[in-house]
Structure formats: structure tokens, C-alpha cells
Backbone as a printed PyTorch tensor [residue, N CA C, xyz], in Angstrom:
tensor([[[-206.4140, -123.7490,  -36.4590],
         [-206.3960, -123.5650,  -38.0670],
         [-204.8230, -123.5930,  -38.1940]],

        [[-204.5120, -124.4150,  -39.4220],
         [-202.6080, -124.4690,  -39.5290],
         [-202.6050, -123.0020,  -39.8320]],

        [[-201.2360, -122.8630,  -39.3200],
         [-200.7050, -121.8030,  -39.7590],
         [-199.4800, -122.0950,  -41.2020]],

        [[-200.0760, -120.8740,  -42.2060],
         [-199.0650, -121.1340,  -43.4760],
         [-197.6610, -120.7350,  -43.1410]],

        [[-197.1810, -121.2170,  -43.8240],
         [-195.5770, -120.6600,  -43.7480],
         [-195.3080, -119.8620,  -44.7520]],

        [[-194.8420, -118.7280,  -44.1980],
         [-194.8100, -117.7770,  -45.5330],
         [-193.1910, -117.4000,  -46.0450]],

        [[-193.1840, -117.9000,  -47.6080],
         [-191.8450, -118.2110,  -48.3790],
         [-191.1310, -116.5600,  -48.2690]],

        [[-190.3580, -116.8400,  -47.7570],
         [-189.1140, -115.4850,  -48.2460],
         [-188.5680, -115.6100,  -49.0350]],

        [[-188.6930, -114.2020,  -50.2500],
         [-188.7680, -114.3030,  -51.2470],
         [-187.0980, -113.7820,  -51.1760]],

        [[-186.1500, -114.6560,  -52.3320],
         [-184.7810, -113.9380,  -52.0680],
         [-184.5180, -113.0900,  -53.6340]],

        [[-183.8850, -112.0310,  -52.8310],
         [-183.4550, -110.8000,  -53.6980],
         [-182.1530, -111.6510,  -54.4890]],

        [[-182.2810, -111.1210,  -56.0610],
         [-181.3690, -111.4330,  -56.1810],
         [-180.1530, -110.1430,  -56.7920]],

        [[-179.1640, -110.3970,  -56.6540],
         [-178.2230, -109.0540,  -56.5380],
         [-177.7820, -108.9710,  -57.9770]],

        [[-177.6080, -107.8730,  -58.2870],
         [-177.0940, -107.6310,  -59.7640],
         [-175.9130, -106.9770,  -59.4430]],

        [[-174.8530, -107.6460,  -60.6340],
         [-174.0140, -107.4170,  -60.5200],
         [-173.2910, -106.0690,  -61.0380]],

        [[-172.9180, -105.3510,  -60.6790],
         [-172.9230, -103.8390,  -61.4940],
         [-170.7750, -104.1220,  -61.8660]],

        [[-170.9630, -104.3080,  -63.2350],
         [-169.7070, -104.4530,  -64.3010],
         [-168.9680, -102.7090,  -64.0560]],

        [[-167.7570, -102.7650,  -63.5730],
         [-167.2420, -101.6630,  -63.2140],
         [-166.3360, -101.5440,  -64.7750]],

        [[-166.3280, -100.2160,  -65.4450],
         [-165.7330,  -99.7130,  -66.7230],
         [-164.4370,  -99.4840,  -66.3380]],

        [[-163.3520, -100.0410,  -66.6640],
         [-161.6590,  -99.6280,  -66.3640],
         [-162.1820,  -98.6300,  -67.3290]],

        [[-161.3130,  -97.4970,  -66.5890],
         [-161.1200,  -96.0570,  -67.1830],
         [-159.6050,  -96.4870,  -67.5890]],

        [[-159.9860,  -95.6650,  -69.0070],
         [-158.4380,  -95.8220,  -69.6170],
         [-157.6740,  -94.4520,  -68.8480]],

        [[-156.5620,  -94.9140,  -68.7080],
         [-155.6500,  -93.5600,  -68.0430],
         [-155.4210,  -93.0240,  -69.7220]],

        [[-155.5330,  -91.3060,  -69.9820],
         [-155.1020,  -90.5750,  -71.0130],
         [-153.6690,  -90.5330,  -70.6230]],

        [[-152.4080,  -90.3780,  -71.0210],
         [-151.1080,  -90.4750,  -71.3950],
         [-150.8490,  -89.1190,  -71.5120]]])
């Protein structure tokens, strides 16, 4: 029997947006 090739699922990396902290004077 022919072995079916398993497809590797590519995980999408979510880019976390870094919020710039405003420095209080």
C-alpha cells in the first residue's frame, strides 16, 4: 500500500504590536 504523505501545517505567527509607553515628565 502507498503511504500517504502527511502535510505539515504551518503555524502563523501573530506579531504582537508593542505599545509605546509615553514617559510622564
